[in-house]
FIRO-274161 format. One line per 3 residues: number of its first residue (from 1); their letters; for each residue x, y, z of C-alpha. Coordinates in nm, 4 decimals, always signed. Each point is the difference from the previous one (the first is absolute). Layout:
N
NUM) A) X/Y/Z; ... $
***
This chain:
506
1) MNQ) +14.2583/+4.3832/+21.5040; -0.2027/+0.2978/-0.0559; -0.3462/-0.0032/+0.0068 $
4) PST) -0.2044/+0.1291/-0.2549; -0.2068/+0.3099/+0.0446; -0.3404/+0.0254/-0.0165 $
7) AVV) -0.2058/+0.3076/-0.1476; -0.2841/+0.0845/+0.2688; -0.3523/+0.0899/-0.2400 $
10) EAP) -0.2260/+0.2794/+0.1667; -0.3802/-0.0872/-0.0783; -0.1912/+0.2383/-0.1640 $
13) PAL) -0.2117/+0.2045/+0.2128; -0.3665/-0.1194/+0.0028; -0.2697/+0.1523/-0.2571 $
16) DSA) -0.1915/+0.1940/+0.1423; -0.3282/-0.2387/-0.1805; -0.2775/+0.2985/+0.0154 $
19) ALL) +0.2225/+0.2787/-0.1200; +0.0920/-0.1669/-0.3206; -0.4142/-0.1146/-0.0422 $
22) ATA) -0.0326/+0.4382/+0.0387; +0.2922/+0.0671/-0.2329; -0.1582/-0.2162/-0.2212 $
25) REA) -0.3269/+0.1285/-0.0050; +0.0969/+0.3505/-0.0146; +0.1983/-0.0420/-0.3099 $
28) AAT) -0.3028/-0.1898/-0.1316; -0.2470/+0.3293/+0.0836; +0.3206/+0.2301/-0.2151 $
31) QMA) +0.0089/-0.2474/-0.2224; -0.3896/+0.0030/-0.0978; +0.0152/+0.3697/+0.0376 $
34) AEV) +0.1761/+0.0814/-0.2823; -0.1329/-0.2676/-0.2178; -0.2929/+0.1926/+0.0111 $
37) ATF) +0.2015/+0.3505/-0.0435; +0.1084/-0.1521/-0.2883; -0.3267/-0.1218/-0.1042 $
40) IAV) -0.1780/+0.3651/+0.0435; +0.2948/+0.1813/-0.2169; -0.0519/-0.2592/-0.2631 $
43) ADW) -0.3989/+0.0499/-0.0259; +0.0678/+0.3866/-0.0041; +0.2686/-0.0808/-0.2689 $
46) ADA) -0.2510/-0.1531/-0.2159; -0.2466/+0.2869/+0.0588; +0.2131/+0.2838/-0.1130 $
49) HTD) +0.0395/-0.2088/-0.3115; -0.3546/+0.0144/-0.0879; -0.1850/+0.1797/-0.2318 $
52) GTI) -0.3344/-0.0174/+0.1231; -0.1095/-0.3109/-0.2631; -0.1583/-0.2484/+0.2184 $
55) GDH) +0.0079/-0.4089/-0.0716; -0.3336/-0.2062/-0.0878; +0.1501/-0.2646/-0.1287 $
58) IGP) +0.0474/-0.3481/+0.1581; +0.2978/-0.1941/-0.0831; +0.3215/-0.0972/+0.0554 $
61) LGL) +0.2388/+0.2778/+0.1416; +0.1564/+0.2474/-0.2022; -0.2645/+0.0646/-0.2921 $
64) WHE) +0.1145/+0.2751/-0.1593; -0.2699/+0.2867/-0.1328; -0.0366/+0.0880/-0.3825 $
67) DPH) +0.1528/+0.3440/-0.0605; -0.0085/+0.0439/-0.4289; +0.2108/+0.3110/+0.0600 $
70) AVP) +0.2362/-0.1500/+0.2493; +0.3753/+0.0536/-0.1053; +0.0500/-0.3842/-0.1572 $
73) GGD) +0.2212/-0.1634/+0.2469; -0.0160/+0.3111/+0.2506; -0.1860/-0.0104/+0.3616 $
76) RYL) -0.3147/-0.1508/+0.0064; -0.2697/-0.0436/+0.2384; -0.0330/-0.3956/+0.2422 $
79) ELG) -0.3164/-0.1021/+0.1672; +0.1636/-0.1758/+0.2941; -0.2967/+0.0230/+0.2391 $
82) GPG) -0.3561/-0.1629/-0.0567; -0.2986/+0.2283/-0.1305; -0.0301/+0.3277/+0.1738 $
85) APL) +0.4226/+0.0898/+0.0727; +0.1761/+0.2537/-0.2401; +0.2148/-0.0997/-0.2830 $
88) VSE) +0.3786/+0.0067/+0.0743; +0.3163/+0.1301/-0.1327; +0.1747/-0.2682/-0.1951 $
91) FCL) +0.3288/+0.1678/+0.0462; -0.0551/+0.1211/+0.3202; +0.0373/-0.4195/+0.0675 $
94) HEI) +0.3562/-0.0290/-0.0811; +0.1406/+0.2884/+0.2162; -0.1985/-0.1495/+0.3682 $
97) SAA) +0.1162/-0.3249/-0.0591; +0.3264/+0.1055/-0.0598; -0.0023/+0.2494/+0.3099 $
100) LGR) -0.1311/-0.3156/+0.2264; +0.3368/-0.2399/-0.1552; -0.2995/-0.1868/-0.1930 $
103) SVA) -0.0293/-0.1185/-0.3426; -0.2853/+0.1240/-0.2566; -0.1778/-0.3238/+0.0306 $
106) SGR) -0.0057/+0.0276/+0.4004; -0.0818/+0.3827/+0.0224; -0.2605/-0.0058/-0.2138 $
109) PLV) -0.2627/-0.2305/+0.2258; +0.1108/+0.2223/+0.3221; -0.1662/+0.2608/-0.1996 $
112) GDA) -0.3002/-0.1677/-0.1454; -0.0223/-0.1062/+0.3640; -0.0005/+0.3523/+0.1180 $
115) IEL) -0.2418/+0.1517/-0.2075; -0.2271/-0.3408/+0.0335; -0.0329/+0.0816/+0.4430 $
118) RHR) +0.0098/+0.3679/-0.0740; -0.2433/+0.0598/-0.2202; -0.2267/-0.3026/+0.0157 $
121) LPR) +0.1013/-0.1585/+0.3465; -0.0179/+0.2922/+0.2508; -0.0980/-0.1645/+0.3126 $
124) LYA) +0.2277/-0.2172/-0.0108; +0.2480/+0.2770/-0.1577; -0.0739/+0.1580/+0.3609 $
127) RVL) +0.0957/-0.3196/+0.1829; +0.3400/+0.0159/-0.1834; +0.0644/+0.3464/+0.1209 $
130) AGA) -0.0454/-0.1499/+0.3648; +0.3214/-0.1704/-0.0250; +0.2306/+0.3434/+0.0133 $
133) DPT) -0.1287/+0.0418/+0.3475; +0.1400/-0.3148/+0.2303; -0.3083/+0.0985/+0.2439 $
136) TQN) -0.2605/-0.1029/-0.2112; +0.2128/-0.2801/-0.2626; -0.1087/-0.2816/+0.2079 $
139) RAL) -0.3215/+0.0498/-0.1623; +0.1501/+0.1216/-0.3309; +0.0291/-0.1608/-0.3759 $
142) PVW) +0.3346/-0.0893/-0.1100; +0.1657/+0.1361/-0.3348; -0.0094/-0.3846/-0.0704 $
145) RAR) -0.3657/-0.0908/+0.0263; -0.1254/+0.2681/-0.1310; +0.1940/-0.0620/-0.3178 $
148) KIA) -0.1224/-0.2981/-0.0181; -0.3869/+0.1149/+0.0350; +0.0294/+0.2678/-0.2383 $
151) ALT) +0.1769/-0.2742/-0.3011; -0.3486/-0.1992/+0.0435; -0.2206/+0.2922/-0.0094 $
154) RSL) +0.1317/+0.1842/-0.2921; -0.2516/-0.2198/-0.2570; -0.2930/+0.0965/+0.2058 $
157) TAE) -0.2443/+0.2715/-0.1033; -0.0294/+0.3098/+0.2431; -0.2790/-0.1070/+0.1718 $
160) GAD) +0.1983/-0.3662/+0.0601; +0.2837/+0.1923/+0.1467; -0.2218/+0.1806/+0.2048 $
163) FVD) -0.1438/-0.2655/+0.1755; +0.3101/-0.1772/+0.0404; +0.1352/+0.3244/+0.1683 $
166) RNL) -0.3071/+0.0083/+0.2304; -0.0078/-0.3399/+0.1022; +0.4015/-0.0900/+0.0635 $
169) APV) +0.0838/+0.2975/+0.1305; -0.1107/-0.0413/+0.3384; +0.1662/-0.3119/+0.0268 $
172) AHR) +0.3294/-0.0061/-0.2602; +0.2578/+0.0147/+0.2066; -0.0868/-0.3702/+0.1237 $
175) ATM) -0.1934/-0.1375/-0.3143; +0.1566/-0.2977/-0.1681; +0.0613/+0.0236/-0.3489 $
178) PAV) -0.2804/-0.2859/-0.0775; -0.2628/+0.2121/+0.1313; +0.1279/+0.3040/-0.1888 $
181) ERL) -0.0417/-0.1917/-0.2893; -0.3378/-0.1326/+0.0470; -0.1103/+0.2846/+0.0986 $
184) VAE) +0.1453/+0.1691/-0.3423; -0.1723/-0.2579/-0.1604; -0.2939/+0.0808/+0.1521 $
187) AVA) +0.0011/+0.3361/-0.1383; +0.0685/-0.1623/-0.3554; -0.3262/-0.1511/+0.0488 $
190) RFD) -0.1839/+0.2656/+0.1438; +0.1104/+0.3100/-0.1821; +0.1069/-0.1661/-0.3380 $
193) PEN) -0.2153/-0.2900/-0.0670; +0.0763/-0.0296/-0.3986; +0.3946/-0.0318/+0.1365 $
196) AEL) -0.0645/-0.2602/+0.1982; -0.1996/-0.1813/-0.2491; +0.2539/+0.0316/-0.2727 $
199) DRA) +0.3203/-0.0692/+0.2594; -0.1727/-0.3534/+0.0912; -0.0555/-0.0925/-0.3283 $
202) DAD) +0.3271/+0.1360/-0.1588; +0.1855/-0.1982/+0.2933; +0.2484/-0.1872/-0.2116 $
205) ASR) +0.1253/+0.2677/-0.0935; +0.2037/+0.0298/+0.3521; +0.1980/-0.3213/-0.1413 $
208) YFT) +0.3604/+0.0725/-0.0401; +0.3136/-0.1863/-0.0054; +0.3642/+0.1730/+0.1161 $
211) IET) +0.3120/-0.0972/-0.0248; +0.2248/+0.2405/+0.2232; +0.3798/+0.0605/-0.1395 $
214) TPV) +0.0725/+0.0595/+0.3650; +0.1853/-0.2394/+0.1983; -0.1620/-0.1784/+0.2321 $
217) DAA) +0.3105/+0.1285/+0.2580; +0.0732/+0.2983/-0.0633; +0.3050/-0.0266/+0.1673 $
220) SPW) +0.0993/-0.3079/-0.1906; -0.0602/+0.0842/-0.3845; +0.2243/-0.2318/-0.1215 $
223) TGV) -0.2667/-0.2678/+0.1450; -0.1568/+0.0145/-0.3553; -0.3864/-0.0794/+0.1397 $
226) VPV) -0.2732/+0.2751/-0.0102; -0.3514/-0.0635/+0.0770; -0.2803/-0.0912/-0.1768 $
229) HGT) -0.3783/+0.1183/+0.1313; -0.3439/+0.0546/-0.1940; -0.3431/-0.0782/-0.0021 $
232) LDL) -0.1628/-0.2681/-0.2369; -0.3234/-0.1063/-0.1271; -0.0852/-0.2983/+0.2488 $
235) ADA) -0.0130/-0.2533/-0.3375; +0.3394/+0.1461/-0.1274; +0.1746/-0.0380/+0.3349 $
238) LDL) -0.1478/-0.3653/+0.0517; +0.1167/-0.0835/-0.3439; +0.3425/+0.1880/+0.0618 $
241) DNA) +0.1076/-0.1461/+0.2996; -0.1248/-0.4040/-0.1409; +0.2850/+0.1264/-0.2630 $
244) VQR) +0.2342/+0.1316/+0.2385; -0.0693/-0.3221/+0.2369; +0.0399/-0.2765/-0.3231 $
247) VAA) +0.3224/+0.2291/-0.0961; +0.1197/-0.0636/+0.3571; -0.0584/-0.3713/-0.0102 $
250) DLA) +0.2262/-0.0315/-0.3612; +0.2427/+0.1871/+0.1938; +0.0596/-0.2412/+0.2821 $
253) AAG) -0.0432/-0.3201/-0.2468; +0.2624/+0.1446/-0.1858; +0.2708/+0.0115/+0.2387 $
256) CDA) -0.0524/+0.3568/+0.2048; +0.0315/-0.0133/+0.3572; -0.0865/+0.2983/+0.1601 $
259) DLD) -0.3325/+0.0662/+0.1755; -0.3509/+0.0543/-0.1024; -0.0308/+0.3217/+0.0090 $
262) VRR) +0.3192/+0.0685/-0.2094; -0.1219/-0.2435/-0.2642; -0.3173/+0.2265/-0.0209 $
265) SMA) +0.2253/+0.2957/-0.0426; +0.1751/-0.2019/-0.3134; -0.3007/-0.1063/-0.1094 $
268) VGE) -0.1321/+0.3645/-0.0549; +0.3447/+0.0519/-0.1989; -0.0180/-0.3259/-0.2272 $
271) LAR) -0.4087/+0.1054/-0.0495; +0.1470/+0.3034/-0.1446; +0.2769/-0.1649/-0.1949 $
274) RQT) -0.2490/-0.2720/-0.1679; -0.2932/+0.2589/-0.0770; +0.1508/+0.3144/-0.1451 $
277) ALD) -0.2936/+0.0662/-0.2433; -0.3714/-0.2141/+0.0181; -0.1699/-0.0307/-0.3829 $
280) LHG) -0.2854/+0.2218/+0.0536; -0.0602/+0.0417/-0.3700; -0.1408/-0.3596/-0.1139 $
283) ADP) +0.2277/+0.0520/-0.2583; +0.0585/-0.2947/-0.2724; +0.3632/-0.1200/+0.1417 $
286) VSD) +0.2995/+0.0633/-0.2610; +0.1232/-0.3569/-0.0827; +0.3771/-0.0267/-0.0709 $
289) GSS) -0.0528/-0.3301/-0.1932; +0.1478/-0.2348/+0.2299; -0.2539/-0.2278/+0.1622 $
292) DAN) +0.0323/+0.0372/+0.3134; -0.0584/+0.3728/+0.0397; -0.1922/+0.0702/+0.2654 $
295) PAD) -0.2843/+0.2459/-0.0567; +0.0613/+0.1867/+0.2998; +0.3481/+0.1238/-0.0397 $
298) STR) -0.1030/+0.1089/-0.3062; -0.2353/+0.3053/+0.0912; +0.1995/+0.1086/+0.3405 $
301) AAA) +0.1965/+0.2826/-0.0052; +0.3484/+0.0633/+0.1036; +0.0781/+0.0997/+0.3160 $
304) RQV) +0.0118/+0.3773/+0.1114; +0.3656/+0.1094/+0.0295; +0.0552/+0.1241/+0.3428 $
307) VLY) +0.3240/+0.2406/+0.0132; +0.2309/-0.0033/+0.2700; +0.2784/+0.2325/+0.0489 $
310) VHL) +0.2500/-0.2016/+0.1791; +0.3564/+0.1482/+0.1604; +0.2461/-0.2254/+0.0720 $
313) SDA) +0.3523/+0.0827/+0.1144; +0.3085/-0.1779/-0.1867; +0.0938/-0.1746/+0.3652 $
316) AIT) -0.3562/-0.1852/-0.0378; -0.0031/-0.0820/-0.3744; +0.3584/-0.1706/+0.1169 $
319) AHR) -0.0502/-0.1243/+0.3015; +0.0638/-0.3920/+0.0226; -0.0244/-0.2272/+0.2694 $
322) SGD) +0.2561/-0.2313/+0.1826; -0.1016/-0.3429/-0.0532; -0.3824/-0.0543/+0.1753 $
325) GPE) +0.0846/+0.2820/+0.2425; -0.1786/+0.3501/+0.0064; +0.0410/+0.2271/-0.3121 $
328) IDA) +0.3647/+0.2213/+0.0185; -0.0305/+0.3641/-0.0895; +0.2743/+0.1034/-0.2582 $
331) ATG) +0.0131/+0.2899/+0.0957; +0.0896/-0.0247/+0.3680; +0.0975/-0.3763/+0.0388 $
334) ATG) -0.2815/-0.0384/+0.3093; -0.2436/-0.2087/-0.0371; -0.3687/+0.1528/-0.0155 $
337) IDL) -0.3066/+0.0759/-0.2431; +0.0314/+0.2440/-0.3109; -0.2909/+0.1975/-0.0646 $
340) ARL) -0.1690/+0.1713/-0.2849; -0.1712/+0.2924/-0.0597; -0.2831/+0.0296/-0.1555 $
343) ENP) -0.1513/+0.3226/-0.1343; -0.3936/-0.1433/-0.0347; -0.0754/-0.0819/+0.2421 $
346) RSL) +0.2463/+0.2171/+0.1923; +0.1494/-0.3151/+0.2360; +0.2783/-0.2381/+0.0346 $
349) MTA) +0.0314/-0.3323/-0.1128; +0.2934/-0.2959/+0.0960; +0.2039/-0.0770/-0.3552 $
352) DQV) -0.0961/-0.3269/+0.0071; -0.3651/+0.0422/-0.0354; +0.1159/+0.2389/-0.3151 $
355) RDW) +0.1805/-0.2986/-0.1380; -0.2897/-0.2057/+0.1433; -0.2682/+0.2537/-0.2322 $
358) CRA) +0.2984/-0.0279/-0.3313; -0.0286/-0.3838/-0.0186; -0.3760/-0.0019/+0.0567 $
361) RDT) -0.1932/-0.0795/-0.3785; -0.0541/+0.2130/-0.1887; +0.1936/+0.2937/+0.1717 $
364) TVI) +0.1477/+0.2444/-0.2592; +0.3320/+0.1274/+0.1326; +0.1310/+0.4010/-0.1275 $
367) VKP) +0.3033/+0.1092/+0.0966; +0.1092/+0.4093/-0.0385; +0.3376/+0.1169/+0.0407 $
370) VID) +0.0855/+0.1815/+0.2769; -0.0810/+0.3607/+0.0218; +0.2374/+0.2234/+0.1473 $
373) LAE) -0.2221/+0.2773/+0.1766; +0.2331/+0.2651/+0.0733; +0.0083/+0.0405/-0.4343 $
376) HVA) -0.1175/+0.3057/-0.0720; -0.2459/-0.0625/-0.3075; -0.2285/+0.2722/-0.1690 $
379) VDA) -0.1359/+0.1319/-0.3398; -0.1739/+0.2640/-0.1487; -0.3293/-0.1187/-0.0119 $
382) YEV) -0.3375/+0.0155/+0.2352; -0.0448/-0.4023/-0.0328; +0.1825/-0.1578/+0.2072 $
385) PDR) +0.2094/-0.3179/-0.1632; -0.0379/-0.3014/+0.1721; +0.4106/-0.0281/+0.1031 $
388) IAE) -0.1049/+0.3269/+0.2425; -0.3107/-0.0939/+0.0772; +0.1506/-0.3500/+0.1623 $
391) RVR) +0.2942/+0.2185/+0.1565; -0.2389/+0.2030/+0.1249; -0.2305/-0.2706/+0.1383 $
394) LDR) +0.3029/-0.1937/+0.1640; +0.1695/+0.2984/+0.1701; -0.3675/+0.0681/+0.1503 $
397) PTC) -0.1573/-0.3134/+0.0394; -0.3615/+0.2209/+0.1564; -0.1518/+0.3000/-0.0341 $
400) AFP) +0.2015/+0.3130/+0.0835; -0.2794/+0.2075/+0.1562; +0.0010/-0.0258/+0.3777 $
403) YCG) -0.1244/-0.3229/+0.2194; -0.0969/-0.1324/-0.3440; +0.1039/-0.3503/-0.0664 $
406) RPA) -0.1416/-0.1332/-0.3308; +0.2249/-0.1811/-0.1938; +0.1982/+0.2019/-0.2976 $
409) RGL) -0.1192/-0.2510/-0.2901; -0.3257/+0.1349/-0.1669; +0.0671/+0.3576/+0.1594 $
412) DLD) +0.0471/+0.3333/-0.2043; +0.3418/+0.1505/-0.0278; -0.0125/+0.3379/+0.0913 $
415) HIE) +0.1986/+0.2398/-0.1639; +0.1372/+0.1845/+0.3734; +0.1021/+0.3162/-0.2003 $
418) PYR) -0.2877/+0.0653/-0.2358; +0.0619/-0.0891/-0.3510; +0.0457/+0.2717/-0.2806 $
421) SNA) -0.0425/-0.0729/-0.3494; +0.2240/+0.2956/-0.0996; +0.2986/-0.0687/+0.2142 $
424) APG) +0.3284/+0.0253/-0.2067; +0.1140/-0.3645/-0.1397; +0.2109/-0.1405/+0.2077 $
427) AGQ) -0.1621/+0.0478/+0.2829; -0.1016/-0.3965/+0.1453; -0.2958/+0.1777/+0.1539 $
430) TST) -0.1339/-0.4233/+0.0411; +0.2702/-0.1243/+0.2058; +0.0159/-0.2551/+0.2878 $
433) ANL) +0.0837/+0.2771/+0.2219; -0.3026/+0.2179/-0.1252; -0.2673/-0.2911/+0.0000 $
436) APL) -0.1960/-0.1205/+0.3429; -0.2261/-0.2609/-0.0035; -0.3630/+0.1453/+0.1257 $
439) CRG) -0.3084/-0.1480/+0.0254; -0.2648/+0.2087/-0.1992; -0.1831/+0.1551/+0.3050 $
442) HHR) +0.3883/+0.1066/+0.1034; +0.0929/+0.1243/-0.3149; -0.3379/+0.1760/-0.0533 $
445) VKT) +0.0483/+0.2416/+0.3537; +0.3454/+0.0307/-0.1342; -0.1287/+0.1564/-0.3070 $
448) HPS) -0.2901/+0.1843/+0.0761; -0.0638/+0.3202/+0.2423; -0.1637/-0.1020/+0.3070 $
451) PTG) -0.2757/+0.2890/+0.0727; +0.0859/+0.1932/+0.3000; -0.2152/-0.0929/+0.3528 $
454) SSP) -0.3417/-0.0149/-0.1233; -0.0035/+0.1289/-0.2663; -0.1485/-0.1833/-0.3110 $
457) PRH) +0.2343/-0.2373/-0.2739; +0.0900/+0.2339/-0.3097; -0.1942/-0.0662/-0.2780 $
460) SGD) +0.0913/+0.1184/-0.4020; -0.0413/+0.3244/-0.1403; -0.0891/+0.1071/+0.3813 $
463) PDP) +0.2066/+0.3185/+0.0950; +0.2608/-0.0684/+0.3216; -0.2036/+0.0185/+0.3164 $
466) PGW) +0.1410/+0.1671/+0.3143; +0.2643/-0.1400/+0.1621; +0.0718/-0.2811/-0.3417 $
469) DPP) +0.3825/+0.0114/-0.0012; +0.1317/-0.3029/-0.2570; +0.3429/-0.0059/+0.0942 $
472) DRR) -0.0475/-0.0025/+0.3507; -0.3598/-0.2479/+0.0447; +0.1198/-0.3128/-0.1482 $
475) WRY) +0.2603/-0.2453/+0.1127; +0.3482/+0.0313/-0.0492; +0.3018/-0.2083/-0.0132 $
478) HRD) +0.3805/-0.0666/-0.0707; +0.2055/-0.2362/-0.0261; +0.3577/+0.0394/+0.1447 $
481) PLG) +0.3408/-0.1325/-0.0906; -0.0603/-0.3324/+0.2265; -0.3916/-0.0785/-0.1186 $
484) TYL) -0.1825/+0.1296/+0.2429; -0.3018/+0.1437/-0.0749; -0.0898/+0.3076/+0.1736 $
487) WTS) -0.3273/+0.1416/-0.0077; -0.1661/+0.3093/+0.0830; -0.3949/+0.0039/+0.0727 $
490) PHG) -0.2409/+0.3026/-0.1219; +0.0538/+0.1093/+0.3907; +0.3544/-0.0213/-0.0122 $
493) LKY) +0.0095/-0.3391/+0.2276; +0.3082/-0.1438/-0.1113; +0.0686/-0.4259/-0.0556 $
496) AVD) +0.3429/-0.1728/-0.0934; -0.0696/-0.3144/-0.1849; +0.2806/-0.2953/-0.0268 $
499) PTG) +0.0628/-0.3120/-0.0726; -0.1063/-0.0832/+0.3887; -0.3682/+0.2272/+0.0333 $
502) TTP) -0.1000/+0.3402/+0.0390; +0.1444/+0.1599/+0.2945; -0.2140/+0.3443/+0.0744 $
505) LD) +0.2407/+0.3357/+0.0152; -0.2216/+0.2757/+0.2078 $
***
């Protein structure tokens, strides 16, 4: 009888722990130097796109400078740093953001932090530069920490920023963020006492209540669970907690066997459905003539309508269950979870969740016919009809600009090839093939030229400045037959935008 053969597996060679640590530290040093080089390049780019005007306003990031002679919709200068920092061209943000693989929403604060550090926090900026040299990196200020500090000092006066810069620079590489925040608060109290007093008086303005539309688990968006957070007035918070606690107890008494945390989350939804509007007007109740009319109900407005664009496959709609067993997918015959796609917010839901929503009281369901997105629809008019707009937004559910992911609903619909009012009849310039959803800011950079280098933005009636070349100094794009948008920046960088995202082509 033959004995089964056994394979001999050799043990892997022993790893040198010291060598691994050395490799990791070397890689970290290289990464730090690269981050510093990028940050310097961003600061240089910003300095190359200023007109020499110095900002003097203390306020939120991105206030723009009023210029009565600027072309409407054209380039303008933004205050991205605090008082004393130069203003920066808005259009330059789009190109540097795309070059770094960022959205403008991400690139704007990066440029603002670079401006803030270079021009208002020079000592801290010098500590950042030390990260480019491996011999001084142990005392260098990492870029990420420097940016956190810049975000805090942007609202300080020039004197306050200098106070923080002088006191923080020697220890910035090891200072904790709470210590930095205390130093910034001291600078406000010392150099801007009026605003400090206003901050104390206006503390209530910091209250907020946010319901996120991004699922808690991005890897499993079909769970349908989203985070809620906020800060409330203490009395309001106690009242809300009491109401949630009472409704959670009511749910338990009604037979809900979920644990307390789940019942509390359900209670918030119950409160929202019960209190769709409040009688804050003191109006007289309008009776319908019945003896049991409820005065509170008579002044309550209808709940605000929330529109969800839900896409369900035929398989999800026709799915059935085999007795009490799991759901059977009609398309495959296999068990599983059928999913529905939501446009607003962009997420996934299970078909069962959609069915539960549709069965809820006071829910209105509107069923729209299936649209053939391959069908070409065109009209001889500048205005975009609803039937074309719907097709364009379904075909491209987000902004078509590189690295932008804003939902298409509510965005501008841009004519890829500019509309010509004198075109021959039948040209059909407003069509599903010649429209793309763009954010208003991205629509503007596509429509208006950008200045060359540090040249100022174009003013109406001004002669063409040197280096001004309107056909080449704007963002340009076209759409290929497969539906990919091919963009070229004012400096010739190229990007491809398709349903999977953005790909740099250089």
